[in-house]
GUDOKE-924835 format. One record per residue: residue number from 1; residue in one letter; x, y, z of N, C-alpha, C, CB in turn. Coordinates in steps of 0.1 Angstrom, whole numbers, plus 5000, padded with zeros to 4 digits. Glycine has a CB too. Layout:
BEGIN
- resi/resn/nX/nY/nZ/caX/caY/caZ/cX/cY/cZ/cbX/cbY/cbZ
- NUM/A/X/Y/Z/X/Y/Z/X/Y/Z/X/Y/Z .
...
***
This chain:
BEGIN
- resi/resn/nX/nY/nZ/caX/caY/caZ/cX/cY/cZ/cbX/cbY/cbZ
- 1/X/3990/9412/6258/3987/9419/6246/3992/9434/6247/3971/9420/6244 .
- 2/X/3991/9440/6259/3997/9453/6261/4012/9453/6259/3994/9458/6275 .
- 3/X/4019/9442/6264/4033/9440/6262/4037/9439/6247/4038/9428/6269 .
- 4/X/4029/9432/6239/4031/9431/6225/4030/9445/6218/4021/9421/6218 .
- 5/X/4020/9452/6222/4018/9465/6215/4030/9474/6219/4005/9471/6220 .
- 6/X/4034/9474/6232/4045/9483/6236/4058/9479/6229/4046/9482/6251 .
- 7/X/4060/9466/6227/4072/9461/6220/4073/9467/6206/4072/9446/6220 .
- 8/X/4061/9467/6199/4061/9473/6185/4065/9488/6186/4047/9471/6179 .
- 9/X/4060/9495/6196/4063/9509/6197/4078/9511/6200/4055/9515/6208 .
- 10/X/4083/9502/6208/4098/9503/6211/4106/9501/6199/4102/9493/6222 .
- 11/X/4102/9492/6190/4109/9489/6178/4109/9501/6168/4103/9477/6171 .
- 12/X/4098/9509/6168/4097/9520/6159/4102/9533/6165/4083/9522/6154 .
- 13/X/4106/9532/6178/4111/9544/6185/4101/9554/6189/4121/9551/6175 .
- 14/X/4088/9550/6190/4077/9559/6194/4078/9561/6210/4063/9554/6190 .
- 15/X/4080/9573/6214/4081/9575/6228/4072/9586/6233/4096/9579/6232 .
- 16/X/4061/9588/6226/4051/9599/6229/4046/9597/6243/4040/9598/6219 .
- 17/X/4045/9608/6250/4041/9608/6264/4026/9605/6266/4044/9621/6270 .
- 18/X/4018/9606/6255/4004/9604/6257/4001/9589/6259/3996/9608/6244 .
- 19/X/4010/9580/6256/4007/9566/6256/4008/9560/6270/4016/9558/6246 .
- 20/X/3997/9556/6276/3997/9548/6288/3986/9538/6288/3996/9558/6300 .
- 21/X/3987/9528/6297/3977/9517/6296/3963/9521/6298/3981/9507/6307 .
- 22/X/3960/9529/6309/3946/9532/6313/3940/9541/6303/3946/9538/6327 .
- 23/X/3947/9551/6299/3940/9561/6290/3940/9558/6276/3947/9574/6292 .
- 24/X/3950/9549/6271/3951/9547/6257/3950/9532/6253/3964/9553/6253 .
- 25/X/3959/9524/6258/3960/9511/6253/3948/9502/6256/3972/9504/6259 .
- 26/X/3943/9503/6268/3931/9495/6271/3919/9500/6262/3927/9496/6286 .
- 27/X/3916/9513/6261/3906/9517/6252/3908/9513/6238/3904/9532/6253 .
- 28/X/3921/9513/6233/3924/9509/6219/3920/9494/6218/3938/9511/6216 .
- 29/X/3924/9486/6228/3922/9471/6227/3907/9469/6227/3929/9464/6239 .
- 30/X/3900/9476/6236/3885/9475/6236/3879/9479/6223/3879/9484/6248 .
- 31/X/3883/9489/6217/3878/9493/6204/3881/9483/6193/3884/9507/6199 .
- 32/X/3893/9476/6194/3897/9466/6185/3888/9454/6186/3911/9462/6187 .
- 33/X/3885/9450/6198/3876/9438/6200/3862/9441/6194/3874/9435/6215 .
- 34/X/3857/9453/6196/3844/9456/6191/3844/9457/6176/3838/9469/6197 .
- 35/X/3855/9463/6170/3856/9464/6156/3857/9450/6149/3869/9472/6152 .
- 36/X/3864/9441/6155/3864/9427/6150/3850/9421/6150/3874/9419/6158 .
- 37/X/3843/9422/6161/3830/9416/6162/3821/9422/6152/3824/9419/6176 .
- 38/X/3821/9436/6150/3812/9442/6140/3816/9438/6126/3813/9458/6142 .
- 39/X/3829/9437/6123/3833/9433/6110/3829/9419/6107/3848/9434/6109 .
- 40/X/3831/9410/6117/3827/9396/6114/3812/9394/6113/3832/9387/6126 .
- 41/X/3804/9402/6120/3790/9401/6118/3786/9407/6105/3783/9410/6129 .
- 42/X/3792/9417/6100/3789/9422/6086/3793/9412/6076/3797/9436/6084 .
- 43/X/3804/9406/6077/3808/9395/6068/3799/9383/6068/3823/9391/6070 .
- 44/X/3795/9380/6080/3785/9369/6081/3772/9371/6074/3782/9366/6096 .
- 45/X/3767/9383/6075/3755/9387/6068/3757/9387/6053/3750/9401/6073 .
- 46/X/3768/9391/6049/3771/9391/6035/3772/9377/6029/3784/9398/6032 .
- 47/X/3778/9368/6037/3779/9354/6032/3766/9347/6032/3789/9346/6041 .
- 48/X/3757/9351/6041/3743/9345/6042/3735/9348/6030/3736/9349/6054 .
- 49/X/3738/9357/6021/3731/9360/6009/3732/9347/6000/3737/9372/6002 .
- 50/X/3744/9341/6000/3746/9329/5991/3744/9316/5999/3760/9329/5985 .
- 51/X/3747/9317/6013/3746/9305/6021/3737/9309/6033/3760/9300/6026 .
- 52/X/3724/9308/6032/3715/9313/6042/3717/9308/6057/3701/9309/6039 .
- 53/X/3723/9296/6058/3726/9290/6072/3740/9292/6076/3721/9276/6072 .
- 54/X/3748/9300/6069/3762/9301/6073/3763/9308/6087/3769/9310/6062 .
- 55/X/3773/9303/6095/3775/9309/6108/3790/9310/6110/3769/9301/6119 .
- 56/X/3795/9321/6114/3809/9323/6117/3811/9318/6131/3813/9339/6117 .
- 57/X/3820/9308/6132/3823/9301/6145/3828/9310/6155/3833/9289/6142 .
- 58/X/3836/9320/6151/3842/9329/6161/3831/9338/6168/3852/9338/6154 .
- 59/X/3819/9339/6162/3809/9348/6168/3801/9340/6179/3800/9353/6158 .
- 60/X/3802/9327/6179/3794/9319/6188/3797/9322/6203/3796/9304/6185 .
- 61/X/3809/9327/6205/3813/9330/6219/3806/9342/6225/3828/9333/6219 .
- 62/X/3799/9350/6216/3791/9361/6222/3776/9359/6220/3796/9374/6214 .
- 63/X/3772/9346/6220/3758/9343/6220/3753/9341/6234/3755/9331/6212 .
- 64/X/3744/9350/6239/3738/9349/6252/3724/9342/6251/3736/9363/6258 .
- 65/X/3719/9337/6263/3707/9329/6263/3698/9334/6275/3710/9314/6265 .
- 66/X/3686/9336/6272/3676/9340/6283/3663/9333/6281/3675/9356/6282 .
- 67/X/3658/9327/6292/3645/9321/6293/3636/9331/6299/3645/9308/6300 .
- 68/X/3623/9332/6294/3614/9341/6300/3600/9335/6299/3614/9355/6294 .
- 69/X/3591/9340/6307/3577/9335/6307/3569/9341/6296/3570/9338/6320 .
- 70/X/3561/9333/6289/3551/9338/6279/3538/9340/6286/3551/9329/6266 .
- 71/X/3532/9351/6285/3519/9354/6291/3508/9355/6281/3520/9367/6299 .
- 72/X/3496/9351/6285/3484/9351/6276/3482/9365/6270/3472/9346/6284 .
- 73/X/3481/9365/6257/3478/9378/6250/3488/9389/6251/3464/9383/6254 .
- 74/X/3500/9386/6257/3510/9396/6259/3520/9395/6247/3517/9395/6272 .
- 75/X/3522/9406/6240/3530/9406/6228/3544/9412/6230/3523/9412/6216 .
- 76/X/3545/9421/6240/3557/9429/6242/3565/9424/6255/3554/9444/6243 .
- 77/X/3578/9421/6253/3586/9416/6264/3598/9425/6265/3589/9401/6263 .
- 78/X/3599/9433/6275/3610/9443/6277/3623/9436/6282/3606/9454/6286 .
- 79/X/3635/9440/6276/3647/9435/6281/3650/9438/6295/3659/9441/6272 .
- 80/X/3646/9449/6300/3648/9453/6314/3641/9443/6323/3643/9467/6317 .
- 81/X/3629/9438/6320/3621/9428/6328/3628/9415/6327/3607/9428/6323 .
- 82/X/3635/9412/6316/3641/9399/6314/3656/9399/6319/3641/9396/6299 .
- 83/X/3660/9410/6324/3674/9411/6329/3685/9411/6319/3677/9399/6338 .
- 84/X/3681/9416/6307/3691/9417/6296/3697/9431/6295/3685/9413/6282 .
- 85/X/3709/9432/6298/3716/9446/6298/3727/9447/6287/3721/9449/6312 .
- 86/X/3730/9436/6280/3741/9436/6271/3737/9432/6257/3752/9426/6276 .
- 87/X/3725/9435/6253/3720/9431/6240/3727/9438/6229/3705/9433/6239 .
- 88/X/3730/9431/6218/3736/9437/6206/3728/9434/6194/3751/9431/6204 .
- 89/X/3725/9421/6191/3717/9418/6179/3710/9404/6182/3726/9416/6166 .
- 90/X/3699/9402/6176/3692/9389/6178/3699/9377/6172/3677/9390/6174 .
- 91/X/3697/9365/6178/3702/9353/6171/3689/9344/6168/3711/9345/6181 .
- 92/X/3681/9341/6178/3669/9334/6174/3659/9334/6186/3671/9319/6170 .
- 93/X/3647/9331/6184/3636/9330/6194/3628/9317/6193/3627/9343/6194 .
- 94/X/3628/9309/6203/3619/9297/6203/3608/9300/6213/3628/9285/6207 .
- 95/X/3596/9296/6209/3584/9298/6218/3578/9284/6221/3574/9307/6211 .
- 96/X/3574/9282/6233/3568/9270/6238/3555/9274/6245/3577/9262/6247 .
- 97/X/3543/9269/6240/3531/9271/6247/3520/9262/6241/3526/9285/6247 .
- 98/X/3509/9261/6247/3498/9252/6243/3493/9255/6229/3486/9253/6253 .
- 99/X/3493/9267/6225/3489/9270/6212/3498/9264/6201/3488/9285/6210 .
- 100/X/3511/9264/6204/3521/9259/6194/3522/9244/6195/3534/9266/6196 .
- 101/X/3517/9238/6206/3518/9224/6209/3532/9219/6212/3512/9216/6197 .
- 102/X/3542/9225/6206/3556/9222/6209/3564/9234/6206/3561/9209/6201 .
- 103/X/3577/9233/6207/3586/9244/6205/3585/9249/6191/3600/9241/6209 .
- 104/X/3583/9262/6189/3582/9268/6176/3593/9279/6175/3568/9275/6174 .
- 105/X/3599/9279/6163/3609/9289/6160/3602/9301/6153/3620/9283/6150 .
- 106/X/3604/9313/6159/3598/9325/6154/3606/9331/6143/3595/9335/6165 .
- 107/X/3600/9336/6133/3608/9343/6122/3611/9357/6126/3600/9342/6109 .
- 108/X/3623/9361/6124/3627/9375/6127/3623/9384/6115/3642/9376/6129 .
- 109/X/3616/9395/6119/3612/9406/6109/3615/9419/6116/3597/9404/6105 .
- 110/X/3617/9430/6108/3617/9443/6114/3602/9446/6117/3623/9454/6105 .
- 111/X/3600/9456/6127/3587/9458/6132/3577/9463/6122/3588/9469/6143 .
- 112/X/3581/9471/6113/3572/9476/6103/3568/9465/6093/3578/9488/6095 .
- 113/X/3577/9457/6090/3574/9445/6081/3564/9436/6088/3587/9438/6077 .
- 114/X/3566/9434/6101/3557/9425/6108/3543/9430/6109/3563/9422/6122 .
- 115/X/3542/9443/6111/3529/9449/6112/3522/9449/6098/3529/9464/6117 .
- 116/X/3530/9450/6087/3524/9450/6074/3519/9435/6071/3535/9454/6063 .
- 117/X/3527/9425/6075/3523/9411/6073/3511/9408/6080/3535/9402/6076 .
- 118/X/3509/9414/6092/3497/9411/6100/3484/9415/6093/3498/9418/6113 .
- 119/X/3485/9424/6084/3473/9428/6076/3471/9421/6063/3475/9443/6073 .
- 120/X/3481/9412/6060/3480/9404/6048/3476/9390/6051/3494/9405/6040 .
- 121/X/3465/9385/6046/3459/9372/6049/3469/9361/6046/3446/9370/6042 .
- 122/X/3477/9363/6035/3485/9352/6031/3499/9352/6037/3487/9353/6016 .
- 123/X/3503/9363/6044/3516/9365/6049/3517/9367/6064/3524/9376/6042 .
- 124/X/3505/9368/6070/3505/9371/6085/3510/9360/6093/3491/9375/6089 .
- 125/X/3518/9363/6104/3522/9353/6113/3510/9345/6119/3531/9359/6124 .
- 126/X/3513/9333/6122/3502/9324/6129/3508/9318/6141/3497/9314/6119 .
- 127/X/3499/9312/6149/3503/9305/6161/3513/9294/6158/3491/9300/6169 .
- 128/X/3511/9287/6147/3520/9277/6143/3533/9282/6136/3514/9267/6133 .
- 129/X/3532/9294/6131/3544/9300/6124/3545/9315/6129/3543/9300/6108 .
- 130/X/3549/9316/6141/3550/9330/6147/3562/9338/6142/3551/9329/6162 .
- 131/X/3561/9351/6145/3572/9360/6141/3576/9369/6153/3568/9369/6129 .
- 132/X/3587/9375/6152/3591/9384/6163/3599/9395/6157/3599/9377/6174 .
- 133/X/3600/9407/6164/3608/9418/6160/3614/9424/6172/3599/9429/6153 .
- 134/X/3625/9431/6170/3632/9438/6181/3629/9453/6180/3648/9435/6181 .
- 135/X/3623/9459/6190/3619/9473/6189/3629/9481/6196/3605/9474/6194 .
- 136/X/3636/9490/6189/3645/9500/6195/3655/9494/6205/3636/9510/6202 .
- 137/X/3659/9482/6202/3670/9476/6211/3666/9474/6225/3682/9484/6210 .
- 138/X/3652/9475/6228/3648/9474/6242/3638/9464/6245/3643/9488/6246 .
- 139/X/3632/9457/6235/3621/9448/6237/3619/9439/6225/3608/9456/6241 .
- 140/X/3613/9427/6229/3608/9417/6219/3594/9419/6216/3612/9403/6223 .
- 141/X/3589/9420/6204/3575/9420/6200/3572/9407/6193/3572/9433/6192 .
- 142/X/3562/9400/6198/3558/9387/6193/3545/9388/6185/3557/9376/6204 .
- 143/X/3544/9381/6174/3531/9381/6166/3529/9367/6161/3532/9391/6154 .
- 144/X/3516/9362/6163/3504/9369/6169/3505/9368/6184/3491/9362/6164 .
- 145/X/3496/9374/6191/3495/9373/6206/3493/9359/6210/3484/9382/6211 .
- 146/X/3501/9354/6219/3500/9340/6224/3486/9337/6231/3511/9336/6234 .
- 147/X/3481/9325/6229/3469/9321/6235/3473/9308/6243/3457/9318/6225 .
- 148/X/3472/9309/6256/3479/9298/6264/3469/9290/6272/3489/9304/6274 .
- 149/X/3474/9278/6275/3467/9269/6284/3474/9269/6297/3466/9254/6278 .
- 150/X/3467/9273/6308/3473/9275/6321/3479/9262/6326/3463/9280/6331 .
- 151/X/3475/9250/6321/3480/9237/6326/3494/9234/6320/3470/9226/6322 .
- 152/X/3497/9240/6309/3509/9237/6302/3520/9247/6305/3507/9236/6287 .
- 153/X/3533/9243/6305/3544/9252/6306/3545/9261/6294/3557/9244/6308 .
- 154/X/3546/9274/6297/3547/9284/6286/3559/9292/6288/3534/9293/6286 .
- 155/X/3567/9293/6277/3579/9301/6279/3586/9304/6265/3589/9293/6287 .
- 156/X/3596/9313/6266/3603/9317/6255/3618/9315/6258/3601/9332/6252 .
- 157/X/3625/9311/6247/3640/9309/6248/3646/9319/6238/3644/9294/6245 .
- 158/X/3653/9329/6243/3658/9340/6234/3673/9339/6234/3653/9354/6238 .
- 159/X/3679/9337/6222/3694/9338/6221/3697/9350/6213/3699/9325/6214 .
- 160/X/3708/9357/6218/3712/9370/6212/3727/9371/6213/3704/9381/6219 .
- 161/X/3732/9380/6204/3746/9384/6204/3747/9395/6215/3752/9389/6190 .
- 162/X/3756/9393/6224/3758/9403/6235/3770/9411/6233/3758/9396/6249 .
- 163/X/3770/9423/6239/3782/9432/6239/3792/9427/6249/3778/9447/6242 .
- 164/X/3805/9425/6246/3815/9421/6255/3817/9432/6266/3828/9418/6248 .
- 165/X/3822/9427/6278/3826/9437/6288/3836/9446/6283/3831/9429/6301 .
- 166/X/3835/9459/6287/3845/9469/6283/3859/9465/6289/3841/9483/6287 .
- 167/X/3869/9466/6281/3883/9463/6286/3889/9475/6292/3892/9457/6274 .
- 168/X/3889/9476/6305/3894/9488/6312/3906/9485/6320/3883/9493/6321 .
- 169/X/3911/9473/6320/3923/9470/6328/3927/9456/6326/3921/9473/6343 .
- 170/X/3938/9452/6333/3943/9438/6331/3933/9428/6337/3956/9437/6338 .
- 171/X/3924/9431/6346/3915/9422/6352/3903/9419/6343/3911/9426/6365 .
- 172/X/3901/9427/6333/3889/9425/6324/3893/9415/6313/3884/9438/6318 .
- 173/X/3886/9404/6312/3890/9394/6302/3886/9398/6288/3883/9380/6305 .
- 174/X/3895/9394/6278/3891/9395/6264/3881/9385/6261/3904/9395/6255 .
- 175/X/3870/9388/6255/3859/9379/6252/3862/9370/6240/3846/9386/6251 .
- 176/X/3866/9377/6229/3867/9369/6216/3879/9360/6217/3869/9379/6205 .
- 177/X/3879/9350/6209/3888/9339/6209/3903/9343/6205/3884/9327/6200 .
- 178/X/3912/9335/6209/3926/9338/6207/3930/9340/6192/3935/9328/6213 .
- 179/X/3922/9333/6183/3925/9335/6169/3923/9349/6164/3915/9326/6161 .
- 180/X/3916/9357/6172/3914/9371/6168/3924/9381/6174/3900/9375/6173 .
- 181/X/3932/9376/6183/3941/9385/6190/3951/9392/6182/3948/9377/6201 .
- 182/X/3956/9386/6171/3966/9392/6162/3959/9404/6155/3971/9383/6152 .
- 183/X/3947/9402/6151/3939/9413/6145/3937/9424/6155/3926/9408/6139 .
- 184/X/3934/9421/6168/3932/9431/6178/3945/9440/6180/3929/9424/6191 .
- 185/X/3956/9433/6180/3969/9441/6181/3971/9450/6169/3981/9431/6182 .
- 186/X/3968/9446/6157/3970/9454/6145/3961/9466/6146/3967/9446/6132 .
- 187/X/3948/9464/6150/3939/9475/6150/3942/9485/6161/3924/9470/6152 .
- 188/X/3946/9480/6173/3951/9489/6184/3963/9497/6180/3954/9480/6196 .
- 189/X/3972/9491/6173/3984/9499/6168/3980/9509/6158/3994/9489/6162 .
- 190/X/3971/9506/6150/3966/9516/6140/3960/9528/6147/3956/9510/6130 .
- 191/X/3952/9526/6157/3946/9537/6165/3957/9545/6172/3936/9532/6175 .
- 192/X/3966/9538/6178/3977/9545/6186/3986/9553/6177/3985/9535/6194 .
- 193/X/3990/9548/6165/3999/9555/6156/3991/9567/6150/4004/9546/6145 .
- 194/X/3978/9565/6148/3971/9576/6142/3970/9588/6152/3956/9571/6139 .
- 195/X/3968/9585/6165/3968/9595/6175/3982/9602/6176/3964/9590/6189 .
- 196/X/3992/9594/6174/4006/9599/6175/4010/9606/6162/4016/9588/6178 .
- 197/X/4001/9608/6153/4003/9615/6140/4014/9607/6131/4009/9629/6142 .
- 198/X/4015/9594/6133/4023/9586/6125/4014/9580/6114/4031/9575/6134 .
- 199/X/4011/9587/6104/4001/9583/6095/4005/9571/6087/3997/9594/6085 .
- 200/X/4017/9570/6082/4021/9558/6074/4020/9545/6082/4035/9560/6069 .
- 201/X/4025/9546/6095/4024/9534/6103/4010/9531/6107/4032/9536/6116 .
- 202/X/4002/9541/6109/3987/9538/6111/3981/9531/6100/3980/9552/6114 .
- 203/X/3984/9535/6087/3979/9529/6075/3984/9515/6074/3982/9537/6063 .
- 204/X/3997/9513/6077/4003/9500/6076/3995/9490/6085/4018/9500/6080 .
- 205/X/3993/9493/6097/3986/9484/6107/3971/9483/6104/3989/9488/6121 .
- 206/X/3965/9493/6098/3951/9492/6094/3950/9481/6083/3946/9505/6089 .
- 207/X/3960/9482/6073/3960/9472/6062/3962/9458/6067/3970/9476/6052 .
- 208/X/3972/9457/6077/3974/9444/6083/3962/9438/6090/3986/9444/6093 .
- 209/X/3955/9447/6097/3942/9443/6103/3932/9438/6093/3936/9455/6111 .
- 210/X/3930/9446/6082/3920/9442/6072/3924/9428/6065/3920/9453/6061 .
- 211/X/3937/9426/6063/3941/9413/6057/3939/9402/6067/3956/9414/6053 .
- 212/X/3941/9404/6080/3940/9394/6090/3925/9390/6092/3946/9399/6103 .
- 213/X/3917/9400/6092/3902/9397/6095/3896/9389/6085/3895/9411/6096 .
- 214/X/3901/9390/6072/3896/9382/6061/3899/9367/6063/3901/9387/6048 .
- 215/X/3910/9364/6070/3914/9351/6073/3905/9344/6084/3929/9350/6077 .
- 216/X/3897/9352/6091/3890/9347/6102/3876/9342/6098/3889/9357/6113 .
- 217/X/3871/9346/6087/3857/9344/6083/3856/9330/6076/3851/9355/6075 .
***
């Protein structure tokens, strides 16, 4: 990918001394990867307004999985205790315990909404229809508090979108699929030309990026 980007610069005669792999190109590529992920997630949310179960296939590569123990009457589960260090956004939460009798899918709510529903007799979460919220990107909050049977296996299965590893050198793998790589090149070039004060070229590659990303959703 670095070779492709440099080839474009050679074609346009850009020889600015600021451009080097470690300080510029790898950070640009890293920014491009994150921009693509954020854009695809935004487009996915928009499409779900009309198609509630729509999923962008290209985002499945950044779904992480974590199992954790569910404890009696414990509602808060911190990411640090679960070993999650790369959390970006939630995907889903499945709960297994004696109260639920079998695996239950918890409904995602924001924390204030969940607390409001808890006070409403007709909308409050129940053991058969639990809910969860993500608090400040650091913990899961479950409602209602689990009531467990010590004889039965109790646990949670949390799937979430994770942040890719930062691209800092040739040894760091690109996380997103190869279908996205052309868009990554365009966005990287846009950033590089913008820094080099080549505004027209920066706008050209930004537009190419925007057109390419729409083909991915």
